[in-house]
N, C-alpha and C positions, 0 to 999 in steps of 0.2 A: 504494500500500500504506500502510495506516494505521500510524503509529508506535505502539510498545508503551508501556504505562504502566509507568514505572520509579520506584523509590524513590530520591530524590535529597536530599542534605544541602546546605544553603545554601553553605557553603564559604568565606566570607570575612567579615571583621569589619565592624561598623558604622563610619560616619564620625561622630565627635562629639568634643567636648572639654568642659571645665568652663565654657565660655562659650556653649555651644549653647543657643539660645532657641527655635528652631523644629525640630520633628522631622517629616521627610517620610518617610512609609512607603509602600513599594511592596508588592506581594503576594509574589512570589517571583522570583528572577533568571531571565532568559531563558537559553536555551542559550548565546548569545553572551556574556552577562554572566558566566555560570559558567565559560566558557572563559577569559575575560580576568580573572576573579576580581575584578571591580569592577562597580559599578552602571551600569545603562543602557548596556550595551556594544553593543547592536545599532545599526548605523550609521543606521538610519532612525528610531530613537527620538529624540524631540525634547527630552528632558529637559535635556541640556547646553546646547542652543541657548536654551531658555526661561530657564534659570538665568543664562546669560551676559547675556541681554537685561535681565532683571530687576535683576541686580547691576551692570550697566554694566561688564562685564568683557570682555576680549579672549577669543577662542576658545581654550579650553584643550585641549591634546593629551594630555599625560601624566596618568596616574592621580594622581601626586603633586601636579601643578598643580591638578587638579580638586578633590582633597581640600583643598588649601590655600585655594582660592577659597571653598568651602563654609564652612570653619572661620573664615575672615576675616569672614564675614557672619553668623556665629552659627547656621549651619544644620547639623543632623544628618540623616543619611540611613541608613535601615535597611529591612528588610522584615518583614512580619507573620509570615511562615512561616520556620521554621528547617529543617524537612524535611517532605517529602510524597511522595506518588506523583503523577507528572505525565507527560503525553505531550508531549515536546518542550518548547515554551515556552507551551503552551496553558493559560491560567488556568482555562478552563472545565473542564479535565480533572482539576484538583487534587482529590485524595482523601487520606485518612489523614494529616491535618495534625498536625504538632507545631509549636507556635508559638515564636517567639523570646521570650527573657526580657527584655522591655522595661525592667524595673526597673534593668538595668545603666545605661541612659541616664537614665531618669526619676529615679533616685536620685543620680546624679553630675553632672547638668547642670540649669541653671535653665530647663527647657523650659516655655515659656508657652503654646504652641499646637502641636497635632498636626494634620498634614494628610495625607490619603490621596491618593496619585497614582492616581486612577481608582476606578471602581465596585467592582472586585474587592477591592482593598486595603481600601476602606471596609467592604464586607460582611464580609470576613474579620476585620478589627479588631473590628467590632461583635459578631460571633458569638463570637470566642475571647478577645480582649484586653480589650474594654470591661468585661466582668463582673469581671475581675481588677483592673484599674487604675482604673476609674471616671473616666477622663479623656476629655473630649469630643474628637471628631475632626471636621474639616471635609473634605468630599469635594471634590477638585479634578478637572477633566477630565484623563483619562489622556494622558500624553505618548506613549503607544504608537503605532506607525504604524497599528495596527488601528483607532484612533479617527479615522476619516476625516471625521467631522463637524466636527472642529476643525482648521483650517489653523494654521500656526505663529503668525500674527498674533493670531488669536482665542484661542489657548492662552495666549499671553503676556498678553493683556488680562485674561482670566479669572483667571489665577494672580496677576497684579499686584493685582487688586481684593481678593483674599483675603489675600495675605501681605505686601504692601508695608509695612504699619504695624508689622510685626514684624522687618523687616530692619535689620541694623546698617550 
């Protein structure tokens, strides 16, 4: 049985501070992330493993440790969408988009570069946010488990190529 399209609000705050130089944008939180009220909560999502490898950090378990790790390295994380109609965690089902107010981060932090975690985040940013903020975005391969074309090693290599010069 196919899941119903439901209207969902994002539900948790961005991770950033006044030292954040990189902004990584996802599309919209998965069901697991919404349940945990934090980014990349699905156990099969490779975001945290990629970050730990790039930042040369030990595996982080708690939300607070993950936030601290990102902030230590000048990384902000948020999503392009604040609320939408969605079926489960399916990015392809997203409709009736209300975008996040990225000016909150862009005005308060010295963001040098914005990166999209995957094609959908890139497409949504270009459609809804780029016309408002006029800030370029670089598309990175998605860390989602649905992106089977990229194993963890290949993901780390691609992400490192793009963001290593911006890391603290």
